[in-house]
MARKE-98239 format. One line per field, with one value per atom (N, C-alpha, C): chain; atom name; residue number from 1; x negated, y, z. Coordinates in nm, 2 decimals. Example, Ala and Ser with C-alpha at 12.3 -4.5 7.8 and 13.67 -1.06 7.14 Angstrom:
REM residues 2
loza	(A; A; A; A; A; A)
vokol	(N; CA; C; N; CA; C)
mardren	(1; 1; 1; 2; 2; 2)
px	(-1.32; -1.23; -1.32; -1.28; -1.37; -1.29)
py	(-0.57; -0.45; -0.33; -0.22; -0.11; 0.00)
pz	(0.78; 0.78; 0.78; 0.71; 0.71; 0.79)
END
This chain:
REM residues 187
loza	(A; A; A; A; A; A; A; A; A; A; A; A; A; A; A; A; A; A; A; A; A; A; A; A; A; A; A; A; A; A; A; A; A; A; A; A; A; A; A; A; A; A; A; A; A; A; A; A; A; A; A; A; A; A; A; A; A; A; A; A; A; A; A; A; A; A; A; A; A; A; A; A; A; A; A; A; A; A; A; A; A; A; A; A; A; A; A; A; A; A; A; A; A; A; A; A; A; A; A; A; A; A; A; A; A; A; A; A; A; A; A; A; A; A; A; A; A; A; A; A; A; A; A; A; A; A; A; A; A; A; A; A; A; A; A; A; A; A; A; A; A; A; A; A; A; A; A; A; A; A; A; A; A; A; A; A; A; A; A; A; A; A; A; A; A; A; A; A; A; A; A; A; A; A; A; A; A; A; A; A; A; A; A; A; A; A; A; A; A; A; A; A; A; A; A; A; A; A; A; A; A; A; A; A; A; A; A; A; A; A; A; A; A; A; A; A; A; A; A; A; A; A; A; A; A; A; A; A; A; A; A; A; A; A; A; A; A; A; A; A; A; A; A; A; A; A; A; A; A; A; A; A; A; A; A; A; A; A; A; A; A; A; A; A; A; A; A; A; A; A; A; A; A; A; A; A; A; A; A; A; A; A; A; A; A; A; A; A; A; A; A; A; A; A; A; A; A; A; A; A; A; A; A; A; A; A; A; A; A; A; A; A; A; A; A; A; A; A; A; A; A; A; A; A; A; A; A; A; A; A; A; A; A; A; A; A; A; A; A; A; A; A; A; A; A; A; A; A; A; A; A; A; A; A; A; A; A; A; A; A; A; A; A; A; A; A; A; A; A; A; A; A; A; A; A; A; A; A; A; A; A; A; A; A; A; A; A; A; A; A; A; A; A; A; A; A; A; A; A; A; A; A; A; A; A; A; A; A; A; A; A; A; A; A; A; A; A; A; A; A; A; A; A; A; A; A; A; A; A; A; A; A; A; A; A; A; A; A; A; A; A; A; A; A; A; A; A; A; A; A; A; A; A; A; A; A; A; A; A; A; A; A; A; A; A; A; A; A; A; A; A; A; A; A; A; A; A; A; A; A; A; A; A; A; A; A; A; A; A; A; A; A; A; A; A; A; A; A; A; A; A; A; A; A; A; A; A; A; A; A; A; A; A; A; A; A; A; A; A; A; A; A; A; A; A; A; A; A; A; A; A; A; A; A; A; A; A; A; A; A; A; A; A; A; A; A; A; A; A; A; A; A; A; A; A; A; A; A; A; A; A)
vokol	(N; CA; C; N; CA; C; N; CA; C; N; CA; C; N; CA; C; N; CA; C; N; CA; C; N; CA; C; N; CA; C; N; CA; C; N; CA; C; N; CA; C; N; CA; C; N; CA; C; N; CA; C; N; CA; C; N; CA; C; N; CA; C; N; CA; C; N; CA; C; N; CA; C; N; CA; C; N; CA; C; N; CA; C; N; CA; C; N; CA; C; N; CA; C; N; CA; C; N; CA; C; N; CA; C; N; CA; C; N; CA; C; N; CA; C; N; CA; C; N; CA; C; N; CA; C; N; CA; C; N; CA; C; N; CA; C; N; CA; C; N; CA; C; N; CA; C; N; CA; C; N; CA; C; N; CA; C; N; CA; C; N; CA; C; N; CA; C; N; CA; C; N; CA; C; N; CA; C; N; CA; C; N; CA; C; N; CA; C; N; CA; C; N; CA; C; N; CA; C; N; CA; C; N; CA; C; N; CA; C; N; CA; C; N; CA; C; N; CA; C; N; CA; C; N; CA; C; N; CA; C; N; CA; C; N; CA; C; N; CA; C; N; CA; C; N; CA; C; N; CA; C; N; CA; C; N; CA; C; N; CA; C; N; CA; C; N; CA; C; N; CA; C; N; CA; C; N; CA; C; N; CA; C; N; CA; C; N; CA; C; N; CA; C; N; CA; C; N; CA; C; N; CA; C; N; CA; C; N; CA; C; N; CA; C; N; CA; C; N; CA; C; N; CA; C; N; CA; C; N; CA; C; N; CA; C; N; CA; C; N; CA; C; N; CA; C; N; CA; C; N; CA; C; N; CA; C; N; CA; C; N; CA; C; N; CA; C; N; CA; C; N; CA; C; N; CA; C; N; CA; C; N; CA; C; N; CA; C; N; CA; C; N; CA; C; N; CA; C; N; CA; C; N; CA; C; N; CA; C; N; CA; C; N; CA; C; N; CA; C; N; CA; C; N; CA; C; N; CA; C; N; CA; C; N; CA; C; N; CA; C; N; CA; C; N; CA; C; N; CA; C; N; CA; C; N; CA; C; N; CA; C; N; CA; C; N; CA; C; N; CA; C; N; CA; C; N; CA; C; N; CA; C; N; CA; C; N; CA; C; N; CA; C; N; CA; C; N; CA; C; N; CA; C; N; CA; C; N; CA; C; N; CA; C; N; CA; C; N; CA; C; N; CA; C; N; CA; C; N; CA; C; N; CA; C; N; CA; C; N; CA; C; N; CA; C; N; CA; C; N; CA; C; N; CA; C; N; CA; C; N; CA; C; N; CA; C; N; CA; C; N; CA; C; N; CA; C; N; CA; C; N; CA; C; N; CA; C; N; CA; C; N; CA; C; N; CA; C; N; CA; C; N; CA; C; N; CA; C; N; CA; C; N; CA; C; N; CA; C; N; CA; C; N; CA; C; N; CA; C; N; CA; C; N; CA; C; N; CA; C; N; CA; C; N; CA; C; N; CA; C; N; CA; C)
mardren	(1; 1; 1; 2; 2; 2; 3; 3; 3; 4; 4; 4; 5; 5; 5; 6; 6; 6; 7; 7; 7; 8; 8; 8; 9; 9; 9; 10; 10; 10; 11; 11; 11; 12; 12; 12; 13; 13; 13; 14; 14; 14; 15; 15; 15; 16; 16; 16; 17; 17; 17; 18; 18; 18; 19; 19; 19; 20; 20; 20; 21; 21; 21; 22; 22; 22; 23; 23; 23; 24; 24; 24; 25; 25; 25; 26; 26; 26; 27; 27; 27; 28; 28; 28; 29; 29; 29; 30; 30; 30; 31; 31; 31; 32; 32; 32; 33; 33; 33; 34; 34; 34; 35; 35; 35; 36; 36; 36; 37; 37; 37; 38; 38; 38; 39; 39; 39; 40; 40; 40; 41; 41; 41; 42; 42; 42; 43; 43; 43; 44; 44; 44; 45; 45; 45; 46; 46; 46; 47; 47; 47; 48; 48; 48; 49; 49; 49; 50; 50; 50; 51; 51; 51; 52; 52; 52; 53; 53; 53; 54; 54; 54; 55; 55; 55; 56; 56; 56; 57; 57; 57; 58; 58; 58; 59; 59; 59; 60; 60; 60; 61; 61; 61; 62; 62; 62; 63; 63; 63; 64; 64; 64; 65; 65; 65; 66; 66; 66; 67; 67; 67; 68; 68; 68; 69; 69; 69; 70; 70; 70; 71; 71; 71; 72; 72; 72; 73; 73; 73; 74; 74; 74; 75; 75; 75; 76; 76; 76; 77; 77; 77; 78; 78; 78; 79; 79; 79; 80; 80; 80; 81; 81; 81; 82; 82; 82; 83; 83; 83; 84; 84; 84; 85; 85; 85; 86; 86; 86; 87; 87; 87; 88; 88; 88; 89; 89; 89; 90; 90; 90; 91; 91; 91; 92; 92; 92; 93; 93; 93; 94; 94; 94; 95; 95; 95; 96; 96; 96; 97; 97; 97; 98; 98; 98; 99; 99; 99; 100; 100; 100; 101; 101; 101; 102; 102; 102; 103; 103; 103; 104; 104; 104; 105; 105; 105; 106; 106; 106; 107; 107; 107; 108; 108; 108; 109; 109; 109; 110; 110; 110; 111; 111; 111; 112; 112; 112; 113; 113; 113; 114; 114; 114; 115; 115; 115; 116; 116; 116; 117; 117; 117; 118; 118; 118; 119; 119; 119; 120; 120; 120; 121; 121; 121; 122; 122; 122; 123; 123; 123; 124; 124; 124; 125; 125; 125; 126; 126; 126; 127; 127; 127; 128; 128; 128; 129; 129; 129; 130; 130; 130; 131; 131; 131; 132; 132; 132; 133; 133; 133; 134; 134; 134; 135; 135; 135; 136; 136; 136; 137; 137; 137; 138; 138; 138; 139; 139; 139; 140; 140; 140; 141; 141; 141; 142; 142; 142; 143; 143; 143; 144; 144; 144; 145; 145; 145; 146; 146; 146; 147; 147; 147; 148; 148; 148; 149; 149; 149; 150; 150; 150; 151; 151; 151; 152; 152; 152; 153; 153; 153; 154; 154; 154; 155; 155; 155; 156; 156; 156; 157; 157; 157; 158; 158; 158; 159; 159; 159; 160; 160; 160; 161; 161; 161; 162; 162; 162; 163; 163; 163; 164; 164; 164; 165; 165; 165; 166; 166; 166; 167; 167; 167; 168; 168; 168; 169; 169; 169; 170; 170; 170; 171; 171; 171; 172; 172; 172; 173; 173; 173; 174; 174; 174; 175; 175; 175; 176; 176; 176; 177; 177; 177; 178; 178; 178; 179; 179; 179; 180; 180; 180; 181; 181; 181; 182; 182; 182; 183; 183; 183; 184; 184; 184; 185; 185; 185; 186; 186; 186; 187; 187; 187)
px	(3.32; 3.35; 3.24; 3.21; 3.11; 3.19; 3.21; 3.26; 3.20; 3.19; 3.12; 3.18; 3.11; 3.15; 3.10; 3.18; 3.13; 3.03; 2.90; 2.84; 2.87; 2.84; 2.85; 2.69; 2.72; 2.56; 2.59; 2.55; 2.59; 2.48; 2.50; 2.37; 2.40; 2.31; 2.32; 2.33; 2.43; 2.40; 2.36; 2.20; 2.17; 2.18; 2.19; 2.19; 2.08; 2.07; 1.99; 1.95; 1.84; 1.79; 1.71; 1.71; 1.66; 1.72; 1.61; 1.64; 1.58; 1.64; 1.61; 1.54; 1.48; 1.47; 1.58; 1.58; 1.73; 1.66; 1.75; 1.75; 1.73; 1.68; 1.61; 1.76; 1.87; 2.02; 2.06; 2.04; 2.07; 1.98; 1.81; 1.77; 1.84; 1.86; 1.92; 2.08; 2.16; 2.28; 2.22; 2.16; 2.09; 2.06; 2.00; 1.93; 2.06; 2.17; 2.27; 2.38; 2.40; 2.41; 2.32; 2.23; 2.12; 2.13; 2.20; 2.28; 2.38; 2.43; 2.62; 2.56; 2.67; 2.67; 2.66; 2.62; 2.58; 2.70; 2.82; 3.03; 2.97; 2.94; 2.95; 2.86; 2.75; 2.65; 2.66; 2.61; 2.61; 2.48; 2.41; 2.28; 2.33; 2.32; 2.36; 2.24; 2.10; 2.03; 1.91; 1.79; 1.71; 1.58; 1.50; 1.38; 1.32; 1.28; 1.24; 1.34; 1.44; 1.48; 1.44; 1.44; 1.35; 1.44; 1.43; 1.52; 1.43; 1.52; 1.46; 1.58; 1.54; 1.61; 1.71; 1.82; 1.94; 2.01; 2.04; 2.10; 2.19; 2.35; 2.45; 2.52; 2.54; 2.62; 2.75; 2.87; 2.99; 3.07; 3.16; 3.26; 3.35; 3.48; 3.59; 3.69; 3.80; 3.90; 4.06; 4.13; 4.28; 4.29; 4.31; 4.34; 4.42; 4.51; 4.60; 4.59; 4.54; 4.49; 4.36; 4.30; 4.14; 4.08; 4.16; 4.16; 4.06; 3.98; 3.90; 4.00; 3.96; 4.03; 3.91; 3.99; 3.90; 3.94; 3.86; 3.88; 3.94; 3.88; 3.91; 3.78; 3.83; 3.73; 3.68; 3.61; 3.53; 3.45; 3.47; 3.42; 3.36; 3.20; 3.11; 3.05; 3.02; 2.94; 2.93; 2.79; 2.75; 2.69; 2.63; 2.53; 2.40; 2.32; 2.14; 2.10; 1.99; 1.91; 1.88; 1.95; 1.93; 2.11; 2.18; 2.33; 2.40; 2.36; 2.42; 2.52; 2.60; 2.64; 2.65; 2.60; 2.59; 2.69; 2.85; 2.90; 2.90; 2.96; 2.96; 3.08; 3.17; 3.28; 3.33; 3.28; 3.30; 3.41; 3.36; 3.45; 3.53; 3.42; 3.53; 3.35; 3.36; 3.28; 3.26; 3.42; 3.41; 3.29; 3.28; 3.18; 3.06; 3.00; 2.88; 2.76; 2.63; 2.55; 2.54; 2.55; 2.54; 2.64; 2.67; 2.80; 2.81; 2.90; 2.90; 2.99; 3.05; 3.14; 3.10; 3.19; 3.17; 3.27; 3.31; 3.43; 3.39; 3.48; 3.44; 3.45; 3.37; 3.37; 3.49; 3.52; 3.62; 3.59; 3.51; 3.47; 3.50; 3.53; 3.55; 3.40; 3.28; 3.21; 3.10; 3.07; 2.98; 2.83; 2.73; 2.57; 2.59; 2.58; 2.55; 2.41; 2.34; 2.22; 2.17; 2.12; 2.12; 2.00; 2.02; 1.90; 2.00; 1.96; 2.07; 2.06; 2.23; 2.25; 2.19; 2.19; 2.17; 2.24; 2.24; 2.31; 2.36; 2.52; 2.57; 2.59; 2.63; 2.65; 2.56; 2.64; 2.61; 2.61; 2.69; 2.69; 2.56; 2.57; 2.44; 2.53; 2.40; 2.44; 2.64; 2.62; 2.73; 2.76; 2.63; 2.52; 2.66; 2.73; 2.84; 2.84; 2.90; 2.93; 3.08; 3.12; 3.30; 3.34; 3.40; 3.46; 3.58; 3.62; 3.76; 3.79; 3.90; 3.95; 4.10; 4.07; 4.14; 4.27; 4.38; 4.51; 4.55; 4.46; 4.51; 4.58; 4.65; 4.71; 4.68; 4.61; 4.48; 4.43; 4.37; 4.25; 4.10; 4.10; 3.96; 3.94; 3.81; 3.77; 3.62; 3.53; 3.42; 3.33; 3.21; 3.10; 3.01; 3.01; 2.91; 2.77; 2.70; 2.57; 2.57; 2.56; 2.51; 2.44; 2.28; 2.18; 2.16; 2.28; 2.33; 2.48; 2.50; 2.63; 2.65; 2.70; 2.66; 2.81; 2.79; 2.93; 3.06; 3.07; 3.20; 3.23; 3.14; 3.16; 3.23; 3.14; 3.19; 3.28; 3.32; 3.48; 3.62; 3.57; 3.66; 3.67; 3.53; 3.54; 3.61; 3.56; 3.62; 3.79; 3.84; 4.00; 4.05; 3.97; 4.03; 4.01; 4.11; 4.12; 4.09; 4.00; 3.98; 3.83; 3.69; 3.58; 3.55; 3.43; 3.36; 3.23; 3.13; 3.02; 2.96; 2.82; 2.72; 2.62; 2.57; 2.42; 2.32; 2.23; 2.15; 2.00; 1.98; 1.84; 1.76; 1.60; 1.49; 1.45; 1.45; 1.36; 1.23; 1.20; 1.01; 0.93; 0.98; 0.94; 0.98; 1.06; 1.07; 1.18; 1.28; 1.38; 1.49; 1.61; 1.71; 1.83; 1.91; 1.99; 2.11; 2.23; 2.38; 2.40; 2.49; 2.59; 2.74; 2.86; 2.96; 3.06; 3.19; 3.29; 3.41; 3.47; 3.52; 3.70; 3.76; 3.92; 3.99; 4.08; 4.19; 4.35; 4.39; 4.49; 4.56; 4.69; 4.75; 4.67; 4.65; 4.52; 4.61)
py	(10.36; 10.34; 10.42; 10.37; 10.48; 10.49; 10.67; 10.67; 10.71; 10.68; 10.68; 10.78; 10.84; 11.03; 10.98; 11.00; 10.99; 11.07; 11.03; 11.11; 11.20; 11.30; 11.39; 11.45; 11.45; 11.47; 11.58; 11.72; 11.81; 11.84; 11.87; 11.84; 12.01; 12.07; 12.19; 12.11; 12.15; 12.12; 12.21; 12.22; 12.33; 12.31; 12.43; 12.45; 12.38; 12.34; 12.26; 12.38; 12.38; 12.52; 12.47; 12.34; 12.29; 12.35; 12.40; 12.45; 12.34; 12.24; 12.16; 12.19; 12.17; 12.20; 12.21; 12.26; 12.24; 12.14; 12.02; 11.90; 11.97; 11.90; 11.94; 11.95; 11.88; 11.89; 12.04; 12.07; 12.24; 12.32; 12.28; 12.41; 12.43; 12.35; 12.36; 12.44; 12.39; 12.50; 12.65; 12.65; 12.80; 12.88; 12.79; 12.88; 12.90; 12.81; 12.85; 12.96; 13.02; 13.13; 13.20; 13.25; 13.35; 13.36; 13.30; 13.33; 13.42; 13.44; 13.49; 13.63; 13.64; 13.80; 13.91; 14.02; 14.08; 14.18; 14.18; 14.17; 14.04; 13.93; 13.85; 13.84; 13.90; 13.89; 14.07; 14.04; 14.14; 14.12; 14.27; 14.30; 14.36; 14.33; 14.38; 14.49; 14.41; 14.50; 14.54; 14.65; 14.69; 14.59; 14.61; 14.51; 14.55; 14.64; 14.68; 14.64; 14.59; 14.54; 14.45; 14.44; 14.38; 14.22; 14.13; 14.03; 13.89; 13.80; 13.69; 13.70; 13.70; 13.70; 13.57; 13.64; 13.49; 13.52; 13.39; 13.36; 13.30; 13.33; 13.22; 13.23; 13.14; 13.05; 13.01; 13.11; 13.08; 13.05; 12.98; 12.96; 12.98; 13.02; 13.04; 12.96; 12.91; 12.80; 12.82; 12.79; 12.83; 12.69; 12.73; 12.65; 12.51; 12.48; 12.41; 12.29; 12.39; 12.31; 12.27; 12.32; 12.39; 12.41; 12.50; 12.55; 12.68; 12.71; 12.82; 12.95; 13.04; 13.17; 13.26; 13.30; 13.38; 13.51; 13.60; 13.75; 13.81; 13.77; 13.82; 13.92; 14.05; 14.15; 14.11; 14.07; 13.98; 14.11; 14.17; 14.25; 14.18; 14.22; 14.15; 14.26; 14.21; 14.30; 14.26; 14.29; 14.25; 14.33; 14.28; 14.36; 14.34; 14.41; 14.40; 14.32; 14.32; 14.22; 14.20; 14.37; 14.42; 14.41; 14.36; 14.35; 14.46; 14.57; 14.70; 14.71; 14.73; 14.76; 14.89; 14.95; 15.14; 15.16; 15.17; 15.23; 15.35; 15.39; 15.52; 15.61; 15.53; 15.56; 15.53; 15.63; 15.57; 15.50; 15.33; 15.31; 15.17; 15.20; 15.09; 15.03; 14.90; 14.80; 14.73; 14.76; 14.75; 14.84; 14.93; 15.02; 15.02; 14.89; 14.88; 14.89; 14.93; 15.00; 14.86; 14.75; 14.63; 14.57; 14.64; 14.60; 14.61; 14.53; 14.53; 14.50; 14.46; 14.38; 14.35; 14.20; 14.16; 14.09; 14.03; 13.98; 13.80; 13.73; 13.56; 13.59; 13.45; 13.45; 13.39; 13.30; 13.19; 13.08; 13.02; 12.93; 12.96; 13.08; 13.12; 13.19; 13.12; 13.20; 13.34; 13.37; 13.50; 13.46; 13.49; 13.49; 13.63; 13.61; 13.74; 13.71; 13.79; 13.81; 13.91; 13.90; 13.98; 13.92; 14.01; 13.91; 13.87; 13.78; 13.68; 13.83; 13.81; 13.90; 13.88; 14.00; 13.96; 13.93; 13.86; 13.90; 14.04; 14.07; 14.20; 14.16; 14.28; 14.29; 14.15; 14.18; 14.11; 13.95; 13.90; 13.78; 13.72; 13.60; 13.56; 13.45; 13.42; 13.32; 13.33; 13.47; 13.49; 13.56; 13.53; 13.55; 13.52; 13.61; 13.63; 13.74; 13.66; 13.79; 13.78; 13.92; 13.93; 13.90; 13.85; 13.84; 13.91; 13.96; 14.02; 13.99; 13.93; 13.84; 13.97; 14.05; 14.11; 14.10; 14.10; 14.03; 13.92; 13.83; 13.71; 13.74; 13.66; 13.64; 13.58; 13.55; 13.72; 13.70; 13.81; 13.88; 13.83; 13.78; 13.79; 13.69; 13.65; 13.54; 13.56; 13.49; 13.52; 13.35; 13.38; 13.30; 13.33; 13.20; 13.15; 13.07; 13.07; 12.95; 12.84; 12.79; 12.64; 12.64; 12.68; 12.71; 12.83; 12.90; 13.00; 13.02; 12.89; 12.86; 12.81; 12.82; 12.72; 12.62; 12.51; 12.40; 12.51; 12.58; 12.65; 12.70; 12.76; 12.83; 12.75; 12.63; 12.56; 12.47; 12.48; 12.41; 12.49; 12.60; 12.73; 12.71; 12.73; 12.77; 12.60; 12.54; 12.37; 12.34; 12.42; 12.47; 12.59; 12.67; 12.79; 12.74; 12.84; 12.83; 12.97; 13.06; 13.16; 13.16; 13.07; 13.10; 12.97; 12.97; 12.85; 12.87; 12.77; 12.70; 12.68; 12.76; 12.75; 12.68; 12.57; 12.52; 12.57; 12.64; 12.70; 12.61; 12.64; 12.56; 12.65; 12.59; 12.66; 12.68; 12.74; 12.72; 12.69; 12.68; 12.69; 12.77; 12.90; 13.00; 13.06; 12.94; 12.96; 13.06; 13.16; 13.19; 13.12; 13.18; 13.11; 13.11; 12.97; 12.97; 12.87; 12.92; 12.87; 12.85; 12.74; 12.68; 12.67; 12.71; 12.74; 12.73; 12.66; 12.67; 12.77; 12.86; 12.89; 12.87; 12.83; 12.78; 12.91; 12.97; 13.09; 13.07; 13.12; 13.11; 13.19; 13.16; 13.28; 13.36; 13.29; 13.39; 13.46)
pz	(41.59; 41.45; 41.36; 41.31; 41.19; 41.07; 41.03; 40.94; 40.84; 40.68; 40.58; 40.53; 40.45; 40.40; 40.26; 40.17; 40.02; 39.98; 39.91; 39.86; 39.76; 39.75; 39.64; 39.57; 39.47; 39.41; 39.35; 39.36; 39.30; 39.19; 39.06; 38.98; 38.85; 38.80; 38.72; 38.57; 38.51; 38.35; 38.26; 38.29; 38.24; 38.05; 38.00; 37.84; 37.81; 37.71; 37.63; 37.49; 37.51; 37.43; 37.29; 37.29; 37.17; 37.00; 36.95; 36.81; 36.71; 36.66; 36.55; 36.42; 36.37; 36.17; 36.13; 36.02; 35.89; 35.83; 35.81; 35.71; 35.56; 35.47; 35.35; 35.26; 35.31; 35.26; 35.32; 35.45; 35.53; 35.44; 35.41; 35.39; 35.21; 35.14; 34.97; 35.02; 35.09; 35.12; 35.12; 35.23; 35.30; 35.14; 35.08; 34.96; 34.86; 34.83; 34.76; 34.80; 34.95; 34.98; 34.98; 34.97; 34.92; 34.78; 34.71; 34.56; 34.56; 34.67; 34.65; 34.59; 34.47; 34.50; 34.62; 34.62; 34.69; 34.80; 34.70; 34.79; 34.91; 34.89; 34.97; 35.10; 35.07; 35.20; 35.26; 35.37; 35.47; 35.54; 35.57; 35.65; 35.77; 35.90; 36.00; 36.04; 36.01; 36.13; 35.99; 36.03; 35.97; 35.98; 35.90; 35.90; 36.02; 36.09; 36.28; 36.33; 36.34; 36.47; 36.51; 36.69; 36.73; 36.79; 36.77; 36.80; 36.71; 36.72; 36.61; 36.51; 36.40; 36.28; 36.26; 36.23; 36.24; 36.09; 36.02; 35.90; 35.93; 35.90; 35.91; 35.79; 35.77; 35.63; 35.69; 35.62; 35.68; 35.60; 35.63; 35.51; 35.60; 35.53; 35.61; 35.55; 35.60; 35.55; 35.64; 35.58; 35.64; 35.72; 35.84; 35.99; 35.93; 35.85; 35.77; 35.69; 35.60; 35.51; 35.46; 35.51; 35.50; 35.34; 35.32; 35.17; 35.21; 35.09; 35.12; 35.11; 35.19; 35.23; 35.13; 35.01; 34.93; 34.90; 34.83; 34.88; 35.00; 35.12; 35.23; 35.26; 35.32; 35.39; 35.53; 35.53; 35.67; 35.76; 35.87; 35.98; 36.04; 36.08; 36.18; 36.26; 36.39; 36.48; 36.58; 36.64; 36.81; 36.87; 36.99; 37.11; 36.99; 37.05; 36.99; 37.13; 37.10; 37.19; 37.31; 37.35; 37.48; 37.54; 37.46; 37.49; 37.49; 37.43; 37.42; 37.27; 37.25; 37.15; 37.11; 37.14; 37.09; 37.00; 37.03; 36.92; 36.86; 36.72; 36.67; 36.78; 36.81; 36.86; 37.03; 37.11; 37.23; 37.25; 37.34; 37.40; 37.30; 37.14; 37.07; 37.03; 37.07; 37.04; 36.91; 36.83; 36.66; 36.57; 36.64; 36.59; 36.64; 36.70; 36.73; 36.63; 36.65; 36.58; 36.43; 36.53; 36.47; 36.39; 36.25; 36.22; 36.08; 36.00; 35.90; 35.82; 35.70; 35.61; 35.49; 35.47; 35.33; 35.28; 35.16; 35.13; 35.07; 35.08; 35.08; 34.92; 34.89; 34.74; 34.73; 34.60; 34.59; 34.63; 34.71; 34.76; 34.94; 35.01; 35.10; 35.21; 35.13; 35.18; 35.20; 35.30; 35.36; 35.38; 35.36; 35.38; 35.52; 35.64; 35.74; 35.77; 35.76; 35.79; 35.92; 36.00; 36.16; 36.24; 36.39; 36.45; 36.54; 36.64; 36.76; 36.86; 36.88; 36.97; 37.13; 37.21; 37.33; 37.46; 37.54; 37.65; 37.71; 37.74; 37.80; 37.93; 37.99; 38.10; 38.25; 38.32; 38.40; 38.43; 38.27; 38.23; 38.20; 38.19; 38.07; 38.02; 37.94; 37.82; 37.72; 37.68; 37.66; 37.50; 37.40; 37.31; 37.20; 37.13; 37.03; 36.92; 36.79; 36.71; 36.71; 36.69; 36.66; 36.54; 36.50; 36.34; 36.34; 36.25; 36.22; 36.07; 36.06; 35.91; 35.90; 35.78; 35.78; 35.74; 35.77; 35.72; 35.77; 35.84; 35.91; 36.04; 36.08; 36.22; 36.31; 36.40; 36.45; 36.37; 36.39; 36.32; 36.34; 36.47; 36.60; 36.62; 36.56; 36.58; 36.63; 36.71; 36.80; 36.75; 36.67; 36.69; 36.83; 36.86; 36.99; 36.94; 36.99; 36.97; 37.08; 37.03; 37.12; 37.21; 37.19; 37.24; 37.39; 37.35; 37.44; 37.49; 37.52; 37.59; 37.68; 37.80; 37.91; 37.90; 38.02; 37.99; 38.03; 38.12; 38.07; 37.98; 37.91; 37.77; 37.68; 37.66; 37.53; 37.58; 37.70; 37.77; 37.69; 37.73; 37.68; 37.53; 37.50; 37.32; 37.26; 37.30; 37.26; 37.25; 37.36; 37.36; 37.29; 37.25; 37.16; 37.02; 36.94; 36.81; 36.71; 36.85; 36.79; 36.81; 36.89; 36.89; 36.86; 36.79; 36.76; 36.78; 36.78; 36.79; 36.70; 36.72; 36.58; 36.66; 36.60; 36.64; 36.57; 36.60; 36.61; 36.50; 36.44; 36.34; 36.30; 36.28; 36.21; 36.09; 36.00; 35.85; 35.89; 35.78; 35.78; 35.80; 35.84; 35.88; 36.04; 36.07; 36.24; 36.24; 36.12; 36.16; 36.20; 36.27; 36.33; 36.18; 36.18; 36.08; 36.16; 36.11; 36.14; 35.99; 36.01; 35.88; 36.00; 35.93; 36.05; 35.92; 35.98; 35.92; 36.01; 35.94; 36.04; 35.98; 36.07; 36.08; 36.05; 35.97; 35.99; 35.98; 36.08; 36.11; 36.01; 35.95; 35.88; 35.77; 35.71; 35.60; 35.53)
END
C-alpha cells in the first residue's frame, strides 16, 4: 500500500519594499502641514544626520469619536540609522539623541521631520518611532513602517491599538513621506 503524504509548500513572505510616489492630493496635504506654526512642528535631526530624510504628517484623534486631539504635547524619539538610541540618561531610551516634542493644533496635526530609523539589536525590520501622548491613557504609541515590517510584525501591529503602520511614499525630491492618523485612547 502506498501512502500519500500531503505536500507542504514552504514559502517566504518577503517584505514589499516598494515606495510609491505621492499623489497630487497627498502632496497638497503635505504642503498644508509644512505651513503649521512652529509649535506644531518638530525636527528630530540635524541637517547632517546620516540616513534618508523622513517627513511624517500626523493627525491625532480620539479612538472613540474620531475627533481631533488638540493642544496635546506629543514626544517623539527613535534610533538613528545604525539602530542606536544614544540616550542622554543611561538606560532611558526616551532621552534618545533623536527626540523632541510638539503640540497638536486644533485639528490634531503635527509635522515631524527626521530620518528613517535604523533596525536595532539582533532584530531586523523593526524600525519605528516611539510616540508619547502626554495625559492619554495609555501614553505610549509606536509608528512602524510598512516597507520595514515583516509579516509577523504586521500581524502584531494590526492586532494592537497602540501600534500604527505608516505606508512610506516619495516626494518629487525622493524624500520619504508618510501620512498617518493615530487613534489615541482616553486623551
